N, C-alpha and C positions, 0 to 999 in steps of 0.2 A: 504493500500500500504506500509506504513512504517512498520507496524506489520509484513507483509510477508517478507519484505526485512531484517528486524532484525533477523527473524528466519532462513533465508537463510545463514546469517553470522555465526550462532552458530556452524555448523559442522566444521568450521575452527579451533575451540578451543576444539573439542571433545577429542583431545589427552590428555589435562589437566584432563578432567573428568575421562577418562579411567585410567590414572596414579593414581589418588587419590582413585578411586574405588578399584584398585588392592592393593594399600597400605592399604586401610581399611580392605579388606578381609584378608590380611596377619596379620595385627595388631589384629583384632578380633579373627581370628582363632588361632594364637599363644597364645593369652591371655587365651582363653578358654581351650586350651590344657594344659597350665600351671596350671590353676585352677583345672582341672580334674585330673592332674597328682599328685596333692598333696594327700598324705595319710591322710584320715580323722581321724586316730587314734592319741590319745595323747601319745601313747607309743613309737612310732618309726617313723623314717624318712627313707624311702626306700633308700638303697644304701649308707648310711652314717655310718661310724664306726670310733670311736676314740679309740686310744690305751691308756689305763689308768693303772698306777702303784700306789699301795697304801701301805703306811707304817703305820701300826696300832700300835701306841705307847701306846694307852690306853688299848687295849686288854680286853675289858669288853663285857658283853652281848649286851649293847647298840651299841658299836662300831662294833661288829660282825654283828648285824642286819643291820646296815648301809652299811657294806661291802657286805652283801648278796644282798641288794637292788641294789647296783652298778653292781655286777656281773650278776644279772638277767636282766639288761637293754639290750634290743635288739640292741642298737646302741653303746654299750661299750664292748670292748674286753680287758680283763685283761692281763697284761704282768708283768713278774717278774723282779725285780732289786735287786741286792745284795747291800742293803743299808749300809752294813758294809764297803764296798769297797770305797776307796777315789775317789772322782770325778765320782762315778757311775751314779749319777742323771744327771750331766751335759753331760756325754758321751752318755747316753741313749737318751736325748733330741736332742743332736747334730746329732746322727746317726739315729734318728727317730725310735728308738726301743720303745720309749714311747712319747706320745704327751702331756700328762698331768700327773704330778706326785703329788699325794695327800698324805699329812701326817695328820693322825688323832692324834691330840696332846694328851698328858697325861692329864687326867681330863676332857675328852670330855663328859662322861656321867654325871659327877657332874655339869659341866657348863650348859649342856643342861637342866638338871632338875631345876636349879636355874634361868634359863632365860637369862644367860649371852651370849653375842654375840662375845666377844673378845676371841681370842686364842682357838676357837673350832677346827679350821682346818688351815692348811697352805699348800701352793702349789707352784710348779714351773712348768712353762708352756711356750710354744711358744707363745709369746704375739701377740694378735690380730688374732689368728687362730680361725677357726670354732670350733675346739675341745675345746678351752677355753670357748667360749660362750655357747656351748651346755652343757658341763660338769658342768659349774657353774650354769646353769639354772636347771639342774637335782638336784644338791646339794641344791640349794636354795629352790626348791619345797619340797624336803625331810625334811629339817630342819623346814620349815614353817609348814608342816603337823604334824611333831612330836610335835612341840610346841603347836599346836592346841589340840592334844590329851592330852598333859600334863595339859594344862589349863582346859580341860574337866574332870580332875580327874584321869587320867591313871597314873600309875607309869612309870618311864622313859623307862624301858625295854619293857613293853607292848606297850607304845606309839610308840617306834621305830619299833616294829613289825607291828603294825596297820598302821603306816605311809607307810611302804614298801608295805603292802597288798593293801592299798588304791591306791597308785600310780601305782602299777602293774596292777590293774584291770581297771584303767582309769576312766573316767566319762561317764556315760550313757547319751547320748543326744537324745532327742525325737524331731523330726521335726514336725511342725504343720503349718497350714495355718490359720493365724488369720486375723485381719482387714487389716494387711499390704499386704496380698496376697503373701508373700514370701515363697518359698521353693527352693530346689536345682535346680529344673527345670527352675527357673527364672534367673539363673546365666547368661546364654547367652543373654537373653533379657536385663538384667541390664547392662552388658558390652556393648551391642550394643548401647543402648540409651546414655550411659555415654561417648562413643567416638564420637557420632554424632556431637556435637558442633565443635570439631576440624576439622573433615573431611568436614563437610558441609561448614564451613567458608572458608577453604582453596580452596575447589572445586568451590564454587560460586564466590569467588573473582577472581579465575583464569579464569573463563568463562566470567563473566559479565563485569568486569572492562574494558578489551580491547574493548568489543562491545559497552559499553556506550561511551567510548572515541571516537570510530570511528564515531558514529552517532551524537555526540555532538561537533565534531570539526567544525570549521567555514565554511570550504569548502563544506562539506557534507550538512550542514544545509542550506547553501545558495542555493545549487542545489535543495534541497527538497522543499524549500519554493517557488520555481518557480511554483510548483503544487498548486492547491487550498486546502492547508492544513494549519491550524492555528498553531502557536507555542505551544499552550496548547494541541491541539489534537496530534501534533507531539510527544510531551513529553509523553502523556498518552499512545500512542501506543507502545512507547519504553518500558515504565514501564510494560505494559501488556505482552509484549513479554518476558521481564526479569522474570516476575512472572510465566509465563508458563514454562520457563526453570527451575526455582526453583522447581515448583511442580513436573515436570518430574524427576528432580534429586532426590527428596524425595522418589518418587515411586520406582525408580531404587534402591536406598539405602535400602528401606524396603524389596524389593524383594531379594536383595543380602543378607541382614541380615536374612531373613526367611530361605534361603537355608543353610547358615552357621550355624545358631542356631538349625537347625533340626526342624523347624516349631514351636518352643517354644517362638516366639517373642511376642505373644499377650496373655494377661491374662485379668482378670476382671477389672484391672485399666489401661488398655491400652489407654483409652480415654484421660487421663491426659498426658501420654507419647507422644501421637500423637499431642495433642494440643500444648504442649510446644515445640515440634519439629517444628511445623508450626510457632510458634511465633519466635523461634530462626532463622528460615528460613527468616522471615521478617526482623529481625535485620541484617542478612547477606546481604539481598537484599538492605536495606537502606545504609549499609556501602559501598557496591559495587557502588551504585549510587553516594554517596558522593565522593568516591575516583575517580570514573570515571569522574565526573565533574571537579575535581581538576586537573586531568591529561588529559583533553580533548584537550590540545594544540597539542599533538602528541601521537601516539601509543607507541613510544619508552619511552616517559616519563611515560605513563600509566603503562607500564610493569615494569618500575623501581619502581614506587610507590606501585604497587601490590605486588612485591617481598618483599619490605620493610615492608608493613603493614601485609602481611600474615605471614611472619617469626616472626616479633616482637609481633604482637597481637595474632596470632594463637598459636605459641609455648608458648608465655607468659601466655596466659589463660590456656593452657593445663597443665602447671606445677604449676601455682599459684592457680588455681581454683578447683583442685581436679579431673581433667580428667585422668592424668597419675599417680598422687599421691593422695591417699585418703585424704579428708579434715581432717579426724581425726589425720593424721600424720603431718599435717602442723602446724606451729607455729601461735600463736595469732596475731602477727604483720603481718604475710603474709596473714592470713585470713581477717584481717582488711583492708588491701590494696586491696584484691581480691573482696571485696564487691562493689568496683567501676567498676567491670567488669561483664557483663551479664552472662558469663559462670559459675560464682560462684553460681548465683541463679538457673541456670539450673541444676547444679550438686546437689545443696541442695534439689531442688524439686525431682530430680531423686532418691536420697537416700531415701527421704520420701515415694515416690511412691512404691519402692521395699523393704522398711524396711532394707536398707543396711547401712553399715558403722556406726552402732550404732543408726540409726534413726528409727522412727516408722511412720506408715502411719498417716498423719495429713492433712486433706483437707485445713485447714486454712493456713498452711505453704506452701502447693503446690500452692494455688490460689494467695497468696501474691507474691511468687517467680515468677510465670508466669506473674503477673501484672507488676512487676519490669522489667522483660525482655521486655514486651510490651512498657514500658516507654522508655527504651533504644532505641528500634526500632523507636518509634515516634520522639524522640529527634534527632536521626540521619537523619530521613526522613525530618524533618523540616530544619536541617542544609543543607541537599542536595538541597532542594528547594530554600533556601536562597542563597546558593552559585550559583545556576543556575540563579537566578534573578539578582544577582550582576554581573555575567559574561555577561548576556544579556544586562544589562545597559552599561557596558563598550564597548560592540560591537556596540551599537547604537550611541555612541558618535562620 
């Protein structure tokens, strides 16, 4: 009876589920489009061009080879400046006739051959622009490659030519599927499972907390206990109803993900992905029960607590644990703090499952991460039962 009544209440909160499923579809779809829109070549970035002016004061074979490399870059357009004219460089930058002005200093070839890093080049640029970062990365790559050839025994002129040839050809990359099961087809599946903790937590909290609060408030329990149902059985039926809602939510998310990723959601390691998805679902369920018990005095209070917890914890884990920002890009102090959140271990296991973000497939890491998530869920469930017991004790006084 309680189980059926609980399920009848769920449609009242389906608007929350639909909202988060739509958000999930947009988030996953846009991220996949962004990933697929990136050009895989190391040589060019589609649609990006920087205007470069070069003043070659060294005028040696080495400097001319360097200049040829810059001219042949698909994202660099060379522009001329009359360097003899006063304020020509400043005027060119101001009127955007040039975005980066590079000077190859006298003695460039000699300094390159001796390994000196000072006074090779000088530049004037619009500070903080994309042109500055892109051009400097091209220059750094060229100088590093030339020095590698010089260290290998090439003379400076030949080293400069070989460096340009190497960077123009790019690096040949061969994809393979090893123990980690990763290839380009798994990108959609990796992104799907990586976003699941955020969407699942927000969606389950939004659906379950108000329903827990409604069934655990004093008036509803008093009317329910008029029927031949014990408090333990009453609570068990509520939990079963909530578990059923969570399972249906997982199935719907998986179906949605299958459509968006074009049927590439599953691979040979999907068992681990589905298992930890289930474990994180249990954590979300336990958290919902805990918050619902704390806010069972009124639905208004429950909604307030739900909003606070979902925004602080949901968004906090998304940014601190690697859901929205890769863990490899986060600082050590942030990662140290994130270890106290279950989403950190979820993302760590997900990276290992798919061999993403510099990780490799490692069953020991995956199982330990899933186990830690289960401990988080167990701790919260214990806290929820303890809170319910304390609340029942206060009501009986």
